[in-house]
C-alpha positions in Angstrom: -14.0 -21.0 -1.0 -14.5 -24.0 1.3 -11.8 -24.5 3.9 -10.9 -27.9 5.3 -11.8 -27.5 9.0 -9.6 -29.8 11.2 -11.0 -30.1 14.7 -8.9 -28.3 17.4 -6.8 -31.0 19.0 -7.5 -29.8 22.6 -6.6 -33.1 24.2 -3.3 -33.5 22.3 0.1 -32.2 23.4 1.3 -29.4 21.3 4.9 -30.7 21.3 6.3 -34.2 21.3 8.0 -34.7 24.6 10.8 -36.8 23.0 11.7 -34.5 20.1 10.4 -31.1 21.3 8.8 -30.7 17.9 5.1 -29.8 17.2 2.9 -32.9 16.9 1.3 -34.1 13.7 -2.2 -33.3 15.1 -1.3 -29.7 15.7 0.6 -29.4 12.4 -2.5 -30.6 10.5 -4.7 -28.1 12.5 -2.4 -25.1 11.8 -1.9 -26.0 8.1 -5.4 -27.1 7.2 -7.5 -24.6 9.3 -5.6 -21.6 10.6 -3.2 -20.9 7.8 -5.9 -20.8 5.0 -8.1 -18.6 7.2 -5.2 -16.1 7.8 -4.2 -16.2 4.1 -7.8 -15.6 3.0 -8.3 -12.7 5.5 -5.2 -10.8 4.2 -5.6 -11.5 0.5 -5.1 -8.5 -1.7 -7.8 -8.7 -4.4 -6.2 -6.4 -7.0 -3.2 -4.1 -7.2 -2.7 -1.0 -9.4 0.7 0.7 -9.7 2.0 3.9 -11.2 5.6 4.8 -11.0 8.1 7.3 -12.4 11.9 7.6 -12.2 13.9 10.7 -12.9 11.1 13.3 -12.6 12.0 16.9 -12.3 8.5 18.5 -12.4 5.2 18.2 -10.7 2.9 15.3 -11.5 -0.6 16.5 -12.2 -3.7 14.6 -10.8 -3.2 11.2 -12.4 -5.6 8.2 -11.9 -3.9 5.1 -10.5 -7.2 3.4 -10.8 -9.5 4.7 -13.6 -12.7 3.1 -12.3 -12.5 1.6 -8.8 -14.5 -1.3 -7.5 -16.5 -0.2 -4.5 -14.6 -1.3 -1.4 -11.7 -1.0 1.0 -8.3 -0.1 -0.5 -4.7 0.3 0.8 -2.8 3.2 -0.8 1.0 3.2 -0.5 3.5 5.5 -2.0 7.3 5.9 -1.9 9.1 9.1 -2.9 12.8 9.8 -2.9 15.1 12.6 -4.0 17.5 11.1 -6.5 19.4 14.3 -7.4 19.4 17.3 -5.0 18.9 20.8 -6.4 21.7 23.3 -5.9 19.9 25.1 -3.0 16.6 23.4 -2.0 13.9 21.0 -3.1 10.4 19.9 -1.8 7.8 17.4 -2.8 4.2 16.7 -1.6 1.9 13.8 -2.5 -1.9 14.3 -2.6 -4.4 11.4 -2.9 -8.0 11.8 -4.1 -10.9 9.4 -4.2 -14.7 9.4 -3.9 -16.7 8.0 -1.0 -20.4 8.4 -0.4 -20.5 10.6 -3.5 -18.1 13.1 -1.9 -14.6 13.7 -3.3 -12.1 13.0 -0.5 -8.5 14.4 -0.4 -5.5 13.5 1.7 -2.4 15.6 1.4 0.6 13.9 2.9 3.6 15.6 4.6 5.7 18.1 2.7 9.0 16.2 2.0 11.3 19.1 2.4 14.9 18.0 1.9 17.7 18.3 -0.5 19.7 15.1 0.0 19.6 11.7 -1.7 18.5 10.4 1.7 15.4 12.5 1.6 12.4 10.2 1.2 8.9 9.3 2.3 7.0 6.1 2.5 3.3 6.0 3.4 0.5 3.5 3.8 -3.1 4.8 4.0 -6.4 3.0 4.0 -9.4 4.4 2.1 -12.9 3.3 1.2 -14.2 4.3 -2.2 -17.4 4.3 -4.3 -17.5 2.1 -7.4 -16.9 3.5 -10.8 -14.8 6.4 -9.6 -11.1 7.1 -9.9 -8.4 6.9 -7.3 -5.8 9.5 -8.2 -2.5 11.0 -7.0 -0.6 14.2 -7.7 2.9 15.4 -6.6 3.8 19.0 -6.1 7.4 19.9 -6.8 9.6 22.8 -5.9 13.3 23.1 -6.8 15.9 25.9 -6.4 17.3 26.3 -9.1 14.2 25.4 -11.1 13.9 21.9 -12.4 17.2 20.9 -10.9 16.0 18.3 -8.3 15.2 14.9 -9.6 13.0 12.4 -7.8 11.5 8.9 -7.9 7.9 8.3 -7.2 5.8 5.1 -7.0 2.2 4.7 -5.9 0.3 1.4 -5.3 -3.4 1.0 -4.7 -4.6 -2.4 -3.5 -8.2 -3.5 -3.3 -8.3 -5.5 -0.1 -12.1 -5.9 0.3 -14.7 -5.4 -2.3 -18.2 -4.5 -1.1 
């Protein structure tokens, strides 16, 4: 992508002394040079989402991305207890991926709580080999059994392909 490169207006005032507003020269520079560079640097290339509402059991290892492109990803998940169990409930998210031909695993905090305000939101960067899955699993404990109900959503965003 070719970006329009406005020269930096070094010799121009940033603001108009009469209005106090940014000058046209600096507005053009910000809009035509800086903004496209910032936008290009933070562009998410691809997003994959898996989500479930009203779950009262563990989620086995489930691919969010079946066959990943080699590159840098941002994994995020959100988990919330929707219906508390009578006594206690706990949930734990595990992420798996492959990098340098070695399976990697990240197990996040045990979300141990039994209130509708019990939740967890996580953002985690990973680098993965091409052609391999990126998967999640959720462990589940509830007393009494199967009484707690939760919401879970995972997103995997490719932010930089190699």
